[in-house]
C-alpha positions in Angstrom: 102.3 67.7 124.7 98.5 68.1 124.4 96.8 68.5 127.7 93.4 67.7 129.1 91.2 70.8 129.4 88.0 71.2 131.4 85.2 72.8 129.3 83.0 75.5 130.8 79.2 75.4 130.7 78.0 76.0 127.1 81.4 75.1 125.6 82.2 72.3 123.2 85.4 70.9 121.7 85.5 70.9 117.9 88.1 69.6 115.4 89.8 72.5 113.7 89.2 71.3 110.2 91.7 68.5 109.4 94.8 70.1 110.9 94.9 67.6 113.8 94.0 70.5 116.1 91.1 71.0 118.5 89.4 74.3 119.4 87.1 75.3 122.2 83.9 77.0 120.9 80.6 78.1 122.2 77.4 79.2 120.3 76.8 81.6 123.2 80.1 83.4 122.7 82.0 82.7 119.5 82.5 80.1 116.8 85.0 80.6 114.0 83.8 81.1 110.4 85.2 81.0 106.9 86.7 84.5 107.0 89.1 83.5 109.8 90.3 80.4 107.8 90.8 82.4 104.7 92.7 85.1 106.5 95.1 82.5 108.0 95.7 81.1 104.6 96.0 84.4 102.7 98.4 86.2 105.0 102.1 86.3 104.2 103.9 85.1 107.3 107.7 84.7 107.8 109.1 81.2 108.3 110.5 82.4 111.7 110.3 85.6 113.7 107.2 87.0 115.4 103.6 87.2 114.3 100.7 89.0 116.0 97.0 88.4 115.6 94.7 91.2 116.7 91.0 90.6 117.6 92.0 87.0 118.0 88.7 85.8 119.5 89.0 82.2 120.5 92.4 81.9 118.9 91.5 80.3 115.6 93.9 82.3 113.5 97.0 81.7 115.7 96.2 78.0 115.8 95.9 77.9 112.0 99.0 80.0 111.5 101.0 77.5 113.6 100.6 75.0 110.7 102.4 77.4 108.3 105.3 78.9 110.2 107.7 78.2 113.0 107.4 81.9 114.2 106.4 82.8 117.7 102.7 83.8 117.5 100.8 86.1 119.8 97.1 86.9 119.9 95.4 89.8 121.5 91.7 89.7 122.6 89.8 92.3 124.6 87.1 90.0 125.9 88.2 88.0 129.0 86.0 85.0 128.3 87.3 84.7 124.7 90.9 85.2 125.7 90.5 82.4 128.3 89.0 80.1 125.6 91.9 80.8 123.3 94.5 80.1 126.0 92.9 76.8 126.9 92.8 75.8 123.2 96.5 76.6 122.9 97.2 74.5 126.0 95.0 71.7 124.7 97.0 71.5 121.5 100.4 71.6 123.3 101.3 74.9 121.7 102.1 76.9 124.8 105.7 77.2 123.7 104.7 78.8 120.3 101.5 80.7 120.9 100.8 83.3 123.6 97.4 84.9 124.1 97.1 88.3 125.8 94.0 89.8 127.2 94.1 93.4 126.3 92.9 96.4 124.2 94.6 96.8 120.9 94.4 100.5 121.2 97.0 100.5 123.9 98.6 97.1 123.5 102.4 97.2 123.3 105.1 94.6 123.1 108.2 94.7 125.2 110.1 92.8 122.5 109.5 95.5 119.8 107.6 95.4 116.5 106.3 92.2 114.8 107.3 90.8 111.4 103.6 90.4 110.4 100.2 91.3 111.8 96.9 89.7 111.0 93.4 90.9 112.0 89.8 89.9 111.5 88.2 93.0 113.0 84.5 93.8 113.7 82.9 94.6 110.4 80.0 96.8 111.3 79.8 100.3 112.7 78.1 100.9 116.0 74.3 101.3 115.6 73.8 98.6 113.0 72.0 96.0 115.2 74.4 95.2 118.0 71.6 95.6 120.6 70.0 92.4 119.3 73.0 90.2 120.2 74.7 89.3 123.5 77.7 91.4 124.3 80.2 88.8 123.2 78.7 88.4 119.7 78.0 92.2 119.4 81.7 93.1 120.2 82.9 90.5 117.7 80.7 91.9 114.9 80.3 95.6 115.7 82.8 98.4 116.3 82.0 98.7 120.0 85.5 98.1 121.4 87.5 99.5 118.4 86.8 101.3 115.2 88.4 100.6 111.8 90.8 103.5 112.4 91.8 102.1 115.8 92.5 98.7 114.2 94.7 100.2 111.4 96.5 102.5 113.9 97.4 99.4 116.0 98.5 97.4 113.0 100.8 100.1 111.9 102.2 100.8 115.3 102.9 97.1 116.0 104.4 96.0 112.7 108.0 96.7 111.7 109.0 98.7 108.7 108.8 96.3 105.7 106.5 94.0 107.7 103.1 92.9 106.4 99.5 93.5 107.7 96.8 91.2 106.5 93.1 91.9 107.1 89.7 90.3 106.1 86.8 92.7 105.9 83.6 93.6 104.0 84.0 94.9 100.4 81.6 97.8 101.2 84.3 99.3 103.4 87.2 98.8 101.1 87.6 102.5 100.3 87.7 103.3 104.1 90.3 100.5 104.6 92.6 101.8 101.9 92.3 105.4 103.2 93.1 104.4 106.7 96.0 102.1 105.7 97.6 104.9 103.7 97.1 107.4 106.5 99.1 105.0 108.7 101.9 104.3 106.1 100.5 100.9 105.2 100.6 100.4 101.5 98.0 97.9 100.1 99.9 95.3 98.0 97.6 92.3 97.5 93.8 92.1 97.4 91.5 89.2 96.8 87.7 89.3 96.7 85.7 86.3 97.9 82.3 85.5 96.3 79.8 83.0 97.6 79.0 82.2 93.9 80.6 83.3 90.6 77.6 85.4 89.5 77.2 87.2 92.8 78.9 90.3 94.4 81.8 89.7 96.6 81.0 89.4 100.3 84.5 89.4 101.7 87.8 91.0 100.8 91.3 89.9 101.8 93.8 92.7 101.8 97.5 92.8 102.6 99.6 95.9 103.1 103.3 96.5 103.4 104.6 99.0 106.1 106.1 101.9 104.2 105.9 100.1 100.9 105.8 101.7 97.4 102.3 102.3 95.8 101.5 99.2 93.7 98.6 96.8 94.3 97.9 93.4 92.8 94.3 92.4 92.4 94.3 88.6 92.6 91.8 86.3 90.9 88.5 86.0 92.8 87.9 83.2 95.2 84.6 81.4 94.6 83.2 79.5 97.5 80.5 77.4 95.8 80.3 76.0 92.3 77.1 75.9 90.2 76.0 72.8 92.0 76.3 74.5 95.4 79.3 72.4 96.4 82.5 73.9 97.7 84.9 74.7 94.9 88.1 72.7 94.8 90.4 75.5 95.9 88.1 76.2 98.9 88.1 72.5 99.8 91.9 72.3 99.5 92.4 75.3 101.8 89.6 74.6 104.2 90.5 71.0 104.8 94.2 71.3 104.9 95.3 69.9 101.5 96.8 73.3 100.7 98.6 75.4 103.2 97.8 78.8 101.7 95.6 80.4 99.1 96.8 80.3 95.5 98.5 83.5 94.8 99.6 82.9 91.2 103.2 83.5 92.2 103.9 86.1 94.8 106.3 88.9 93.7 109.9 88.4 94.8 110.9 92.0 95.4 108.4 93.4 97.8 110.2 92.2 100.9 113.1 94.4 100.0 111.2 97.6 99.5 112.7 100.6 101.2 
């Protein structure tokens, strides 16, 4: 059952799109953005089993994933204030029995229950030294590789996902080459990629990538996702995903054989 939750100074309670969920946010600390929503709708997740979200922030990805799967979902967040916000949002929505939030460092995080069926991650995008001094520490750690590098993130994903399990990430296209190199170093084979463009005639500003642990080399480049149409309105696919009319991003038919790769 949903519970009453006390908000801390500077916090507000927002609707989580139209999923009949609420989320605690703060402009001083963290507010979710489009990349988290798209990750939660792009990732392949099992109908049951165990799913892990790294760099979980205020818990937006686990909350959204709970609308797509009956699996047990865990989130890991290094910042105590954000982890506390995520836990309170989980309690507020009555999801304590399905979602668990751990405060911890992904570089050393381990699960006593063994590897996960799927891992998602929306990591810091920018290397240290690219402007983090201009932000408060919470925002800086969410955006810059202060607490973990890309290599740390991929290492953790590979360590924590089972063989044949999936790792889904959202990141910046400028770092795609690094992402692929790091994934392959850690026996994560990229399988699906989709670029996100703010407008059809502009460069991509996000990339969604999913890898299979110990999969065979073969990647599918999916049609681009366009956020705004020529009239600067959200495109229909974006609206359907963003506001809950579609549970996941259109994938033009996911392959049937990848789950059985050896």
